[in-house]
N, C-alpha and C positions, 0 to 999 in steps of 0.2 A: 268222433272228431271234435264237434262242436263242444262235447264236456271237456275235452281236453285243453280247447281254446279257453273256455271259462275259467278252467282252473288257473291257465297261465295268466291270463288276465287279473284274477283275484291274487294271485300270488304277486304279481308285479305292483297292483295297487297297495297290497299290505307291506311289500318291502319299501314302496315309496313313503307311505306312511311313517314306518318304523324309523326310515331315514331323514324324515323331516322332523320326526320327534327327536332323535338323536341331536340332530344339528342345532333343533332350538334350545334342548337343554344344555350342549356345548357353549352356545351363545348366552344364555342366561348365567351359567357358572363361569363363564370368563368376565363377563360385564361385572358380576356380583364381586369377584375377584378384584377385579381392577378398582371398582367403587370403592371397596373397604381399603385397599391399598392406598389409593389415593387420599381417602378421608384420613386414614392414619397419617399420610405424609403431611397434610395440610394442618392436622392438629401439632404436629412436631414443628411445623414451621412456626405457629403461632405461638407456640411454649417458646422456642428460639427467639423470636422477635421480642416477646415478654420479656425473657432473662435480659436480652440485649438492652431494651429500654430502660430496665431498672438499673443496670451497671452504668449506661450513659448518665442517666439524672444523678446518681451518686457520684460519678466524675465531676460532675458540674457543682452539686450542692455541697459537697465535703469541704473543696476549697473554699466556695462562699463563707461557710460557717467559720473556718478558720481566719479568712480574711476580716469579717467582721468584728473578731477578736482584736485585731491588730488595728482596727478604726475606731473603734468604742472610746479609747482616750482622746480622740480629737473631738468629741462633743465639748462644747463649751468654750473651743478655742475659736478666735476670729475667722471668718470664712476666708479672708485674705492670706492667713497661716494655713488652714486645713485644706485650701481648694488643691494645691500642687499633690500633695498625699494621696487626695482622693482619685484625682487624675491618674496617678502613677498605678493605683490599684486597679481601677476601672480598664487600664489598657493590659494589665498582666492577666485580668480575668476576660476571656474573650467572649463569653456568654452575656457579659453583663452590660445593658445599655446604657444604666447610669447609677450612681451611688449619692445617697443624701444623708446627711447629718439632721437630725430632729432634735430640738431643745424645747421644753415647756409646750409641747404640741406643735410644733412650728418648725416647717422645714426650712433651714436657714442657710443651708450651703449645699449645692449639687456639683458633681463632677463634671457636668456639661455647662449648666448656666452660672456657676459660680454663686453668688449672693443671691438669696430667695428670700422670701416672706410669706408663705404659703402653709395656711393650717392642714397638717397633715390629715384630718378628717376627710378635707375637700377631695385628696387622692385616693384614701381607702376608708371608708365608713369606720372599721374596726380599730383604725390607727388612732393615737397610740395604746399600745396594749402592755401589759406588765409582762408576758410571757412571749416567746419567739412564735412568729406566725408564718405560713407560708400560703399565698392567696393569688388565684387567677384573677385578672382583671383587664381593664382596657386603658391603653396610654392615651391620657389625656393633653399631654404636654407636647412630646417629641415626635412621635408617629402617631398622630391622632387616629383613634379607633383599632389601632392594631393589639392584639393580645399580648399580655404581659405577665410575668410570674413575679410577684412581690414577696421578697423575703425580709421579714422584720427581725431585729435583734435589739432587744431593749438593753437600757443601760443598767448596770447592777444599781438596786436600790431605788429604781425610778421608773414610774409608769408612764412617763411625758416625754421622754428621751431615748434615743437609740439610733441604730443605723437602719436605713432602707435601702435595699437593694433590688433593682429591677432587671428582671432577666429575659433577654431577647429570646421569645417563644420560637420565632422562625428559624433562627440558628441552632436552637436545640431541637427542632424538628429534622432539620438538616442532618444533624450528627446522629439521631436515632435512626434513620433511614440508610446509614452507611454500615458496610461498605458497598453493599449494593441495595436496590430497591428491593422490599420484601412483596412476597405476592399476598400482600394484606390490603383489602379494598378500604378497610377505615378502621381507624384506631382513635381511642378516647383517652385523654390526661384528664382525671378528677381530681380537683383540690378542693375539699372542704363545699361539696355541692355544686360546685360549677365545673363544667365540662367544657373541654377544648376537642373539637372533633378535626381529624386531620382533613384537610381540602375542604371542610364543610363549616368552618368559623364555628361560633359557640353554639 
């Protein structure tokens, strides 16, 4: 009788161990599959966000480039004549904070302030430049301390004259996050060794 009870106890214990092992294996398998599935989904979302960001940046920068070609003939005209076309162009391009005309290394006309007399090197050390530039920097005139993206388009045959466009990064960021907020905790926009981190500043 005692032997039979011992056998039954051993059987129950072994059955409990086997059931526990099966449950743990099932749980581990389920968690592994769930983890891999979620990781793949997250990678897919990151790729989608990156593609969306590139598309939105293209939508912003391509019209700016075309607009710069329209504005280049204004260089050399008095600011009283060039100011209205600058304002109209800035109004058309919603992501642009301001547009400036540069001649002889001096910003002499701004879509916001009108006549100016500011060495462009004080705004960005790399300007004026003989080639087109795109740089991240900090606004020191309008909304002081806020990040801006500067696009420089030089005049043909001159390294000291060109069109300078300041792009509103905050508005650009909002466009990148449309139509819905992505499940991305942080993203970085890098332009020539300078980085802008979403929500974290420079």
